[in-house]
C-alpha positions, 0 to 999 in steps of 0.5 A: 802658275799652279792652281793649288796654293800649297804647290806654289808654296812648295815651289817658293820653298824650293826656290829658297833652298836653292838660294833664289830668294827673290823669286821665292819672295815674289811667289809668296807676295803674289799668294799673300803668304807674307810670313813665308816672304818675311822668313825667306828675306831673313834667311837670305841675309840680304838687306836689300831684299828685306828693305824691298819687302818693307817697302812692299808692305808700306806701298800696300798699306799693310802696316801690321806686316811691316811691323812684323817684318821689322822683327823677322828681318831685324838683323838686316834692316838699318834703323835709319832706313826704317825711320825714313820709311816710317816718317815719309809714310806717317806710320811712326807708331808702327816702328816704335816696338822695333825702335825701342828694342834697337835702342835697348840693344845699343844702350847695352852695347855702349854700357859694355864698352864704358865698363870695359874702358873704366878699368883702363882709367883706374890703371892710368890714374 
């Protein structure tokens, strides 16, 4: 462990560049560089790393970072996992921006599917 935080940050960056994402995230969490940890988790594309980071924030009662991580790791976080974590820890209010965005996205997908299916009904009828 180096005494200069910026050198530890560089080492975290190097870990991420060499696909050693979990080591990079651990260094960032230890130094409380939470944004770096979130970005690394998103870069990894690993849902397990993103979920572990979410649980870390909840365990440390850092709910603002939890909410930020939901958006940073949006593509790798499952809504059922988010709801369960929030419900178990009584922090439902912190997931509502994520939940609203997720519902809007999926409502748009359903609307597109319905619109694509509609011409088939007209042709058949």
